[in-house]
DRENDO-1510 file (C-alpha; in Angstrom, 1 decimal, always signed):
<recs>
REC; n; res; u; v; w
REC; 1; MET; +5.4; -21.2; +13.3 .
REC; 2; TYR; +3.3; -20.2; +11.1 .
REC; 3; ARG; +1.0; -23.2; +9.7 .
REC; 4; SER; -1.7; -21.2; +9.3 .
REC; 5; TYR; -3.5; -18.2; +7.2 .
REC; 6; ASP; -4.3; -16.8; +10.4 .
REC; 7; GLU; -0.7; -17.3; +12.3 .
REC; 8; LEU; +0.9; -15.2; +9.5 .
REC; 9; PRO; +2.4; -11.9; +11.1 .
REC; 10; LYS; +1.5; -8.5; +9.1 .
REC; 11; ILE; +2.8; -5.7; +7.8 .
REC; 12; ARG; +2.5; -2.5; +9.6 .
REC; 13; LEU; +2.2; +1.1; +7.6 .
REC; 14; PRO; +4.9; +4.3; +8.7 .
REC; 15; ASP; +4.7; +6.6; +11.0 .
REC; 16; GLY; +0.7; +5.3; +12.5 .
REC; 17; ARG; -0.6; +5.5; +9.3 .
REC; 18; GLY; -3.8; +4.0; +9.2 .
REC; 19; VAL; -6.5; +2.7; +6.2 .
REC; 20; GLU; -8.0; +6.6; +5.9 .
REC; 21; ASP; -4.7; +7.5; +4.9 .
REC; 22; ILE; -4.5; +4.9; +2.1 .
REC; 23; ARG; -6.5; +5.5; -1.2 .
REC; 24; LEU; -6.5; +3.9; -4.7 .
REC; 25; SER; -8.1; +5.6; -7.8 .
REC; 26; ASP; -8.6; +3.8; -11.2 .
REC; 27; SER; -7.5; +4.7; -14.7 .
REC; 28; THR; -8.8; +1.3; -16.0 .
REC; 29; LEU; -11.8; +3.6; -18.0 .
REC; 30; ARG; -8.8; +6.7; -18.9 .
REC; 31; GLU; -5.0; +4.8; -19.8 .
REC; 32; GLY; -6.8; +0.9; -19.8 .
REC; 33; ALA; -8.9; +2.5; -22.7 .
REC; 34; GLN; -5.3; +3.2; -24.2 .
REC; 35; MET; -3.6; +0.1; -24.5 .
REC; 36; PRO; -3.6; -1.4; -28.4 .
REC; 37; GLY; -5.6; -3.5; -29.5 .
REC; 38; ILE; -8.1; -2.7; -27.4 .
REC; 39; THR; -11.5; -0.6; -28.3 .
REC; 40; MET; -14.0; -0.6; -25.0 .
REC; 41; ARG; -17.4; +0.4; -25.9 .
REC; 42; HIS; -20.0; +1.9; -23.9 .
REC; 43; GLU; -21.6; -0.8; -22.0 .
REC; 44; HIS; -17.9; -1.7; -20.9 .
REC; 45; LYS; -17.2; +1.4; -19.1 .
REC; 46; VAL; -20.7; +1.0; -17.4 .
REC; 47; LYS; -20.1; -2.9; -16.4 .
REC; 48; ILE; -16.1; -1.7; -15.5 .
REC; 49; TYR; -17.3; +1.2; -13.4 .
REC; 50; GLU; -19.6; -0.9; -11.5 .
REC; 51; TYR; -17.5; -3.9; -10.7 .
REC; 52; LEU; -14.8; -1.0; -9.4 .
REC; 53; HIS; -17.6; +0.1; -7.0 .
REC; 54; ARG; -17.7; -3.5; -5.5 .
REC; 55; ILE; -14.6; -3.8; -4.8 .
REC; 56; GLY; -15.3; +0.0; -3.0 .
REC; 57; ILE; -12.7; +2.0; -5.0 .
REC; 58; GLU; -12.4; +5.8; -4.2 .
REC; 59; LYS; -11.8; +7.1; -7.8 .
REC; 60; THR; -12.1; +6.7; -11.2 .
REC; 61; GLU; -11.2; +9.1; -14.3 .
REC; 62; SER; -12.4; +9.2; -17.8 .
REC; 63; PHE; -11.9; +10.8; -21.2 .
REC; 64; LEU; -14.6; +13.3; -22.4 .
REC; 65; PHE; -13.7; +13.8; -26.0 .
REC; 66; ALA; -15.9; +11.5; -28.3 .
REC; 67; GLU; -19.3; +10.8; -27.7 .
REC; 68; SER; -18.9; +7.8; -26.7 .
REC; 69; ASP; -17.3; +8.9; -23.6 .
REC; 70; ARG; -19.5; +11.7; -22.6 .
REC; 71; SER; -22.7; +9.4; -22.1 .
REC; 72; ALA; -20.9; +6.1; -20.8 .
REC; 73; VAL; -20.3; +9.3; -17.9 .
REC; 74; LYS; -23.3; +10.0; -17.7 .
REC; 75; GLU; -24.9; +7.1; -17.2 .
REC; 76; MET; -22.3; +6.6; -14.2 .
REC; 77; LEU; -23.0; +9.9; -12.8 .
REC; 78; ASP; -26.5; +8.4; -12.7 .
REC; 79; LEU; -25.9; +5.1; -11.1 .
REC; 80; GLY; -25.2; +7.9; -8.4 .
REC; 81; TYR; -22.4; +5.6; -6.4 .
REC; 82; GLU; -20.6; +7.3; -4.2 .
REC; 83; ASN; -17.4; +5.7; -4.9 .
REC; 84; PRO; -16.2; +5.8; -7.3 .
REC; 85; GLU; -16.1; +9.9; -8.2 .
REC; 86; VAL; -16.3; +10.8; -11.7 .
REC; 87; THR; -13.1; +12.0; -12.7 .
REC; 88; GLY; -12.2; +14.1; -15.6 .
REC; 89; TRP; -9.2; +14.7; -17.5 .
REC; 90; ALA; -7.6; +17.2; -19.8 .
REC; 91; ARG; -4.6; +18.4; -21.5 .
REC; 92; ALA; -3.6; +22.0; -20.5 .
REC; 93; ASN; -5.8; +24.2; -22.6 .
REC; 94; PRO; -9.3; +25.1; -21.4 .
REC; 95; ARG; -10.6; +23.5; -24.3 .
REC; 96; ASP; -10.1; +20.5; -22.6 .
REC; 97; ILE; -11.6; +21.8; -19.2 .
REC; 98; ASP; -15.1; +23.1; -20.8 .
REC; 99; LEU; -15.5; +19.7; -22.1 .
REC; 100; ILE; -15.3; +18.5; -18.3 .
REC; 101; LEU; -17.4; +21.8; -17.2 .
REC; 102; ALA; -20.5; +20.6; -19.6 .
REC; 103; ALA; -20.5; +16.9; -17.9 .
REC; 104; ASP; -22.5; +17.6; -15.7 .
REC; 105; GLY; -21.4; +16.1; -12.4 .
REC; 106; ILE; -17.6; +15.8; -12.5 .
REC; 107; LYS; -16.0; +17.8; -9.4 .
REC; 108; GLU; -12.7; +17.2; -10.3 .
REC; 109; THR; -10.3; +16.5; -13.1 .
REC; 110; GLY; -6.9; +16.0; -14.3 .
REC; 111; ILE; -5.0; +18.7; -16.2 .
REC; 112; LEU; -1.8; +16.5; -17.5 .
REC; 113; MET; +0.9; +18.6; -16.9 .
REC; 114; SER; +4.4; +17.4; -19.2 .
REC; 115; VAL; +7.7; +18.3; -17.0 .
REC; 116; SER; +10.5; +17.4; -18.6 .
REC; 117; ASP; +12.9; +18.8; -21.0 .
REC; 118; ALA; +12.7; +16.3; -23.6 .
REC; 119; HIS; +8.4; +16.5; -23.4 .
REC; 120; ILE; +8.3; +20.2; -22.8 .
REC; 121; PHE; +10.9; +21.3; -25.6 .
REC; 122; ASP; +10.3; +17.9; -28.8 .
REC; 123; LYS; +6.8; +16.6; -27.4 .
REC; 124; LEU; +5.4; +20.3; -26.8 .
REC; 125; GLY; +7.6; +22.2; -28.9 .
REC; 126; LEU; +7.6; +25.0; -26.1 .
REC; 127; ARG; +10.8; +27.6; -26.7 .
REC; 128; SER; +11.2; +27.4; -22.9 .
REC; 129; ARG; +10.8; +26.5; -18.5 .
REC; 130; ALA; +9.0; +29.5; -17.9 .
REC; 131; GLU; +6.4; +29.2; -20.8 .
REC; 132; ALA; +5.6; +25.3; -19.8 .
REC; 133; CYS; +5.3; +27.2; -16.6 .
REC; 134; GLU; +2.9; +30.0; -17.8 .
REC; 135; LYS; +0.9; +27.3; -19.9 .
REC; 136; TYR; +0.2; +25.3; -16.5 .
REC; 137; LEU; -0.8; +27.9; -14.3 .
REC; 138; GLU; -3.1; +29.1; -17.1 .
REC; 139; ALA; -4.8; +26.2; -17.1 .
REC; 140; PHE; -4.9; +25.5; -13.5 .
REC; 141; GLU; -6.5; +28.7; -13.1 .
REC; 142; TYR; -8.9; +28.4; -15.6 .
REC; 143; ALA; -10.0; +24.9; -14.1 .
REC; 144; ARG; -10.5; +26.8; -10.3 .
REC; 145; ALA; -11.9; +29.6; -11.8 .
REC; 146; HIS; -14.7; +27.8; -13.0 .
REC; 147; GLY; -14.9; +25.2; -10.0 .
REC; 148; LEU; -12.9; +22.4; -10.5 .
REC; 149; ARG; -11.1; +20.7; -8.1 .
REC; 150; VAL; -7.5; +19.8; -9.4 .
REC; 151; ARG; -5.0; +16.9; -9.9 .
REC; 152; CYS; -1.8; +17.6; -11.1 .
REC; 153; HIS; -0.5; +15.1; -13.5 .
REC; 154; LEU; +3.6; +15.4; -13.5 .
REC; 155; GLU; +4.3; +13.7; -16.2 .
REC; 156; ASP; +7.6; +12.2; -16.5 .
REC; 157; ILE; +9.0; +13.5; -13.2 .
REC; 158; THR; +11.3; +10.7; -13.1 .
REC; 159; ARG; +13.4; +12.5; -15.9 .
REC; 160; ALA; +12.9; +15.8; -15.1 .
REC; 161; ASP; +14.7; +18.7; -12.4 .
REC; 162; LEU; +12.7; +18.1; -9.8 .
REC; 163; ASN; +14.3; +20.9; -7.9 .
REC; 164; GLY; +15.3; +23.7; -11.1 .
REC; 165; PHE; +11.6; +22.8; -12.2 .
REC; 166; VAL; +9.3; +20.8; -11.0 .
REC; 167; LEU; +9.4; +21.7; -7.3 .
REC; 168; PRO; +9.1; +25.9; -8.1 .
REC; 169; LEU; +6.2; +25.4; -10.2 .
REC; 170; VAL; +4.6; +22.7; -7.4 .
REC; 171; ALA; +5.3; +25.4; -4.6 .
REC; 172; GLU; +3.1; +27.9; -6.5 .
REC; 173; MET; -0.1; +25.5; -7.4 .
REC; 174; ILE; -0.3; +24.9; -4.0 .
REC; 175; ASP; +0.0; +28.2; -2.5 .
REC; 176; ARG; -3.0; +29.2; -4.4 .
REC; 177; ALA; -4.9; +26.0; -3.3 .
REC; 178; PRO; -3.3; +24.2; -0.4 .
REC; 179; ASP; -5.8; +20.6; -1.3 .
REC; 180; THR; -4.3; +19.9; -5.0 .
REC; 181; ILE; -3.7; +16.8; -6.0 .
REC; 182; MET; +0.0; +15.9; -7.4 .
REC; 183; ARG; +0.3; +12.9; -9.4 .
REC; 184; ILE; +3.5; +11.9; -9.6 .
REC; 185; CYS; +3.4; +9.6; -13.3 .
REC; 186; ASP; +6.4; +7.8; -13.8 .
REC; 187; THR; +5.7; +8.0; -17.5 .
REC; 188; LEU; +8.4; +5.3; -18.6 .
REC; 189; ASN; +9.0; +3.4; -15.2 .
REC; 190; PHE; +13.0; +4.7; -14.7 .
REC; 191; GLY; +11.9; +5.4; -11.1 .
REC; 192; ILE; +13.4; +3.1; -8.4 .
REC; 193; PRO; +11.2; +2.3; -5.0 .
REC; 194; PHE; +14.4; +3.0; -2.7 .
REC; 195; LEU; +16.0; +6.0; -1.3 .
REC; 196; ALA; +18.5; +6.9; -3.7 .
REC; 197; GLU; +19.5; +10.2; -5.5 .
REC; 198; LEU; +17.4; +12.1; -8.0 .
REC; 199; PRO; +16.0; +12.0; -10.4 .
REC; 200; TYR; +15.0; +8.4; -10.3 .
REC; 201; SER; +14.2; +7.7; -6.4 .
REC; 202; LEU; +10.2; +7.4; -6.1 .
REC; 203; PRO; +10.7; +8.5; -2.2 .
REC; 204; ARG; +13.5; +11.3; -2.4 .
REC; 205; ILE; +10.1; +12.7; -5.4 .
REC; 206; ILE; +7.5; +11.9; -2.8 .
REC; 207; THR; +9.5; +13.7; +0.1 .
REC; 208; GLY; +10.8; +16.9; -2.0 .
REC; 209; LEU; +6.9; +17.5; -2.5 .
REC; 210; GLY; +6.0; +17.4; +0.9 .
REC; 211; GLU; +8.6; +19.6; +1.9 .
REC; 212; CYS; +6.3; +21.9; -0.4 .
REC; 213; GLY; +3.4; +21.7; +1.2 .
REC; 214; VAL; +1.7; +18.7; -0.8 .
REC; 215; ARG; -0.6; +17.2; +1.8 .
REC; 216; GLU; -1.9; +14.7; -1.4 .
REC; 217; ILE; +0.5; +12.7; -3.2 .
REC; 218; GLU; -0.4; +10.2; -6.3 .
REC; 219; THR; +1.7; +8.0; -7.5 .
REC; 220; HIS; +0.7; +6.4; -11.6 .
REC; 221; ILE; +3.0; +4.2; -12.3 .
REC; 222; HIS; +4.2; +2.3; -15.5 .
REC; 223; ASP; +5.1; -0.5; -15.8 .
REC; 224; ASP; +8.2; -0.8; -18.4 .
REC; 225; PHE; +11.0; -2.3; -15.9 .
REC; 226; GLY; +8.0; -3.9; -14.6 .
REC; 227; LEU; +8.0; -1.9; -11.1 .
REC; 228; GLY; +4.8; -0.7; -11.9 .
REC; 229; VAL; +3.4; -2.6; -7.8 .
REC; 230; ALA; +6.4; -1.9; -6.1 .
REC; 231; LEU; +6.5; +1.6; -6.6 .
REC; 232; ALA; +2.8; +2.0; -5.7 .
REC; 233; LEU; +3.0; +0.0; -2.8 .
REC; 234; ALA; +6.5; +2.4; -2.2 .
REC; 235; GLY; +4.9; +5.2; -2.4 .
REC; 236; PHE; +2.4; +4.7; +0.4 .
REC; 237; TRP; +5.2; +3.8; +3.2 .
REC; 238; TYR; +7.3; +6.9; +1.9 .
REC; 239; GLY; +3.9; +9.4; +1.8 .
REC; 240; ALA; +1.3; +9.5; -0.8 .
REC; 241; THR; -1.9; +9.1; -0.1 .
REC; 242; TRP; -3.5; +7.8; -3.4 .
REC; 243; ALA; -2.2; +5.1; -6.7 .
REC; 244; ASN; -3.4; +5.4; -9.5 .
REC; 245; LEU; -4.0; +2.3; -10.9 .
REC; 246; THR; -6.0; -0.7; -14.2 .
REC; 247; PHE; -7.4; -3.4; -13.7 .
REC; 248; LEU; -5.1; -6.0; -14.9 .
REC; 249; GLY; -2.2; -3.8; -15.9 .
REC; 250; MET; -4.2; -1.7; -19.0 .
REC; 251; GLY; -2.9; +0.7; -20.4 .
REC; 252; GLU; +0.3; +1.7; -23.3 .
REC; 253; ARG; +3.0; +0.1; -23.9 .
REC; 254; ALA; +3.4; -2.0; -20.9 .
REC; 255; GLY; +0.8; -0.5; -19.0 .
REC; 256; VAL; +0.4; +0.3; -15.4 .
REC; 257; GLY; +0.6; -0.9; -12.0 .
REC; 258; GLU; -2.2; -3.5; -11.9 .
REC; 259; LEU; -5.0; -3.0; -9.3 .
REC; 260; GLU; -5.9; -6.0; -8.8 .
REC; 261; LYS; -2.8; -6.6; -7.3 .
REC; 262; VAL; -2.6; -3.7; -5.0 .
REC; 263; VAL; -5.6; -4.6; -3.4 .
REC; 264; VAL; -5.4; -8.0; -2.7 .
REC; 265; PHE; -1.5; -6.9; -1.0 .
REC; 266; LEU; -3.2; -4.7; +1.2 .
REC; 267; GLU; -6.0; -6.4; +2.0 .
REC; 268; GLN; -4.4; -9.8; +2.7 .
REC; 269; ARG; -1.1; -8.4; +4.5 .
REC; 270; VAL; -1.4; -5.1; +6.0 .
REC; 271; GLU; -1.9; -5.3; +9.5 .
REC; 272; GLY; -6.1; -4.0; +9.8 .
REC; 273; PHE; -6.6; -2.7; +6.5 .
REC; 274; HIS; -9.9; -3.8; +5.4 .
REC; 275; LYS; -12.2; -1.6; +3.2 .
REC; 276; TYR; -11.8; -3.8; -0.4 .
REC; 277; GLU; -13.5; -6.7; -0.8 .
REC; 278; MET; -11.8; -9.0; -3.4 .
REC; 279; ALA; -14.6; -11.6; -4.3 .
REC; 280; CYS; -15.6; -10.4; -7.9 .
REC; 281; LEU; -11.9; -9.8; -8.7 .
REC; 282; SER; -12.0; -13.5; -10.6 .
REC; 283; GLU; -15.5; -12.8; -12.1 .
REC; 284; PHE; -14.3; -8.7; -13.4 .
REC; 285; ALA; -10.5; -10.5; -15.6 .
REC; 286; THR; -13.2; -13.2; -16.9 .
REC; 287; TYR; -15.4; -10.4; -18.2 .
REC; 288; MET; -12.4; -8.3; -19.4 .
REC; 289; GLU; -11.3; -11.3; -21.4 .
REC; 290; GLN; -15.0; -12.8; -22.6 .
REC; 291; GLN; -16.0; -9.1; -23.6 .
REC; 292; VAL; -13.5; -6.7; -24.1 .
REC; 293; GLY; -10.9; -9.2; -25.6 .
REC; 294; LEU; -7.8; -9.0; -23.7 .
REC; 295; ARG; -6.0; -11.3; -22.9 .
REC; 296; VAL; -5.3; -12.9; -19.5 .
REC; 297; PRO; -2.4; -14.6; -19.0 .
REC; 298; ALA; -2.7; -18.2; -17.3 .
REC; 299; ASN; -0.1; -17.2; -14.8 .
REC; 300; LYS; -1.3; -13.8; -13.8 .
REC; 301; ALA; -0.9; -13.1; -10.4 .
REC; 302; VAL; -3.9; -12.9; -8.4 .
REC; 303; VAL; -6.8; -12.8; -11.1 .
REC; 304; GLY; -4.8; -15.9; -13.8 .
REC; 305; ARG; -6.6; -19.5; -14.2 .
REC; 306; ASN; -3.3; -21.3; -13.1 .
REC; 307; VAL; -3.0; -19.0; -9.8 .
REC; 308; PHE; -4.8; -22.3; -7.5 .
REC; 309; ALA; -3.1; -24.7; -10.4 .
REC; 310; HIS; -1.6; -27.5; -8.6 .
REC; 311; GLU; +0.3; -30.2; -10.4 .
REC; 312; SER; +3.7; -31.2; -9.7 .
REC; 313; GLY; +3.9; -34.1; -6.7 .
REC; 314; ILE; +5.4; -32.2; -4.4 .
REC; 315; HIS; +3.0; -29.5; -4.8 .
REC; 316; THR; +0.1; -30.9; -5.0 .
REC; 317; ALA; +0.7; -33.9; -2.1 .
REC; 318; GLY; +1.1; -30.1; -0.1 .
REC; 319; VAL; -2.0; -28.4; -1.0 .
REC; 320; ILE; -4.0; -31.1; -0.2 .
REC; 321; LYS; -2.9; -31.7; +3.1 .
REC; 322; ASN; -2.7; -27.9; +4.3 .
REC; 323; PRO; -3.1; -25.4; +1.6 .
REC; 324; PHE; -1.7; -22.7; +3.4 .
REC; 325; ILE; +1.9; -25.1; +2.4 .
REC; 326; TYR; +1.1; -23.5; -1.3 .
REC; 327; ASP; -1.9; -21.5; -1.9 .
REC; 328; PRO; -0.9; -17.9; -1.2 .
REC; 329; TYR; -3.9; -17.5; +0.7 .
REC; 330; PRO; -7.5; -19.1; +0.1 .
REC; 331; PRO; -8.7; -19.1; -3.2 .
REC; 332; GLU; -13.0; -18.0; -2.2 .
REC; 333; LEU; -11.4; -14.9; -1.6 .
REC; 334; VAL; -10.8; -13.6; -4.6 .
REC; 335; GLY; -14.0; -15.7; -6.5 .
REC; 336; ALA; -11.7; -18.5; -7.6 .
REC; 337; LYS; -11.5; -22.3; -6.5 .
REC; 338; ARG; -8.5; -24.6; -6.5 .
REC; 339; GLN; -7.4; -27.0; -9.4 .
REC; 340; LEU; -5.5; -29.7; -8.6 .
REC; 341; ILE; -4.4; -30.8; -12.3 .
REC; 342; ILE; -3.1; -34.5; -13.8 .
REC; 343; GLY; -0.1; -34.2; -15.9 .
REC; 344; ALA; +3.9; -35.4; -16.8 .
REC; 345; THR; +4.6; -34.5; -13.0 .
REC; 346; SER; +1.8; -35.4; -10.6 .
REC; 347; GLY; +2.6; -38.1; -8.5 .
REC; 348; SER; +0.5; -41.3; -7.2 .
REC; 349; GLU; -1.5; -38.6; -4.4 .
REC; 350; VAL; -3.4; -35.8; -6.6 .
REC; 351; ILE; -4.6; -39.0; -8.8 .
REC; 352; ARG; -5.6; -41.0; -4.9 .
REC; 353; HIS; -7.4; -37.9; -4.7 .
REC; 354; LYS; -9.5; -37.2; -8.1 .
REC; 355; VAL; -10.3; -40.8; -7.4 .
REC; 356; GLU; -11.6; -40.4; -4.2 .
REC; 357; GLU; -13.5; -36.9; -5.3 .
REC; 358; ILE; -15.2; -38.9; -8.0 .
REC; 359; LEU; -16.2; -41.4; -5.8 .
REC; 360; ARG; -18.0; -39.8; -3.7 .
REC; 361; GLU; -19.4; -37.4; -6.0 .
REC; 362; GLN; -21.3; -40.8; -7.7 .
REC; 363; GLY; -21.8; -42.0; -4.3 .
REC; 364; THR; -19.8; -45.2; -5.0 .
REC; 365; PRO; -17.9; -47.2; -2.3 .
REC; 366; HIS; -15.3; -48.5; -1.9 .
REC; 367; GLY; -14.2; -50.9; +0.4 .
REC; 368; GLY; -17.3; -50.7; +1.7 .
REC; 369; SER; -20.7; -49.7; +2.3 .
REC; 370; ALA; -22.3; -46.8; +0.7 .
REC; 371; ARG; -22.5; -44.8; +3.7 .
REC; 372; VAL; -19.0; -44.4; +4.0 .
REC; 373; GLN; -16.7; -41.9; +2.5 .
REC; 374; PRO; -14.7; -43.8; -0.4 .
REC; 375; ARG; -11.2; -44.8; +0.8 .
REC; 376; VAL; -8.6; -45.7; -1.4 .
REC; 377; GLU; -5.0; -46.5; +0.0 .
REC; 378; LYS; -2.4; -45.5; -1.2 .
REC; 379; GLY; -1.3; -49.1; -2.2 .
REC; 380; ASP; -4.3; -49.7; -3.8 .
REC; 381; PRO; -3.4; -51.7; -6.9 .
REC; 382; LEU; -6.6; -50.4; -8.9 .
REC; 383; LEU; -5.2; -46.8; -8.4 .
REC; 384; SER; -1.4; -48.4; -9.6 .
REC; 385; ALA; -3.0; -49.3; -12.4 .
REC; 386; ILE; -4.3; -45.9; -13.4 .
REC; 387; GLN; -1.2; -44.2; -12.9 .
REC; 388; ALA; +1.1; -46.4; -14.4 .
REC; 389; GLU; -1.5; -45.7; -18.1 .
REC; 390; ILE; -1.8; -42.1; -16.8 .
REC; 391; ARG; +2.3; -42.3; -17.0 .
REC; 392; ARG; +2.4; -44.2; -20.2 .
REC; 393; GLN; +0.7; -41.3; -22.0 .
REC; 394; PHE; +3.0; -39.4; -21.0 .
REC; 395; GLU; +6.1; -41.1; -22.1 .
REC; 396; ALA; +4.4; -41.7; -25.1 .
REC; 397; GLU; +4.6; -37.5; -25.7 .
REC; 398; ARG; +1.2; -36.7; -24.8 .
REC; 399; SER; +1.3; -33.0; -24.1 .
REC; 400; SER; -1.8; -32.0; -22.4 .
REC; 401; CYS; -3.4; -33.1; -18.7 .
REC; 402; ILE; -5.9; -35.3; -17.8 .
REC; 403; SER; -9.1; -33.7; -17.5 .
REC; 404; ASP; -11.8; -34.6; -15.2 .
REC; 405; GLU; -14.3; -37.0; -17.9 .
REC; 406; GLU; -10.9; -38.8; -18.4 .
REC; 407; MET; -10.2; -39.3; -14.9 .
REC; 408; ARG; -14.1; -40.9; -14.7 .
REC; 409; GLU; -13.4; -43.2; -17.5 .
REC; 410; TYR; -10.4; -44.6; -15.8 .
REC; 411; VAL; -12.4; -44.7; -12.1 .
REC; 412; ALA; -15.5; -46.5; -14.0 .
REC; 413; ARG; -13.4; -48.7; -15.8 .
REC; 414; TYR; -10.5; -49.7; -12.8 .
REC; 415; PHE; -13.2; -49.3; -9.3 .
REC; 416; CYS; -16.4; -50.3; -11.1 .
REC; 417; GLY; -15.9; -52.7; -13.5 .
REC; 418; VAL; -17.2; -50.7; -16.3 .
REC; 419; ALA; -16.1; -51.8; -19.4 .
</recs>
């Protein structure tokens, strides 16, 4: 029997893996900056970096093509935080890598290596896979020769020839630098999180990379089919050591897997997993909405304003008796508050709860002295009168919820005799 959060069984990581084997990297400052309709200014990037630091994210990445990118990166580095480590991003050419090298303090860069035929031939206009291989290895060696750690972004891997092209390329790079991170980029979210045939099976891709000697595997999953978070988590279960995500799933098209969802899942659902701080997640989302201009859907998991809002009679009555019944976790864990809303589907229990709350705020007794906590019985005729008045409004096609101010007016009129 599970009747509280503490009684819920936790999920175990497989094969003896522990907290130290699971790490998160963020791409809000790079992938997120590419989101259509969003412009991140210098101050936005630095503030986002500070939120990532508060959460405890291990790594982030940034473009360095524009002066605004470079100045923001400099300010991040000057903060002196150990986490997140600031890393760069480059296309597979020396000019891009030189920009990373010019940013004093960056020790690692991602290098884009498009591996599907559609990208090699149609996007890049290369003549053969061999030419692509040569281009990527040259960039890889250029970065390494100048002292950078390299993270290989294997773009569109879920539509690529894994055995015929990708794994031989990976094996060559791992032979030269065994600690290189190989990032699985599921560019259009064609990947699936369960064991199946190639090219789509993420578990098969991870297994193939591991058999090539890859020690550090990272996922970067776009969300076009809505599987960004599922694939990021599946990656950990099948051997990935990193998941690259963005806050609120920002990014091109449908974005990528959401950082906040993965953080909460790991912290709340996985046995013995305590690494990240969640209390600023709601505040972070408010900042992104108010300052960056990203609209957060009301029903967005973890940080939407309705995540802990209850209106229907069954739900409100249940959560009043025991929040465990309908809240997935205590709202304060992510810096949120529970809301009990009176609307067209509300029952008498939430109205009674609101009335008692207002009487308590005002220090107004009901059926006793002021020192006694206000108690309104379920069959109280004054409560029934308020409920009937509210019901009439919704029968008259009211479309908005009853505000707290309206409820105070009802309490004043019916319980306090204020006309």
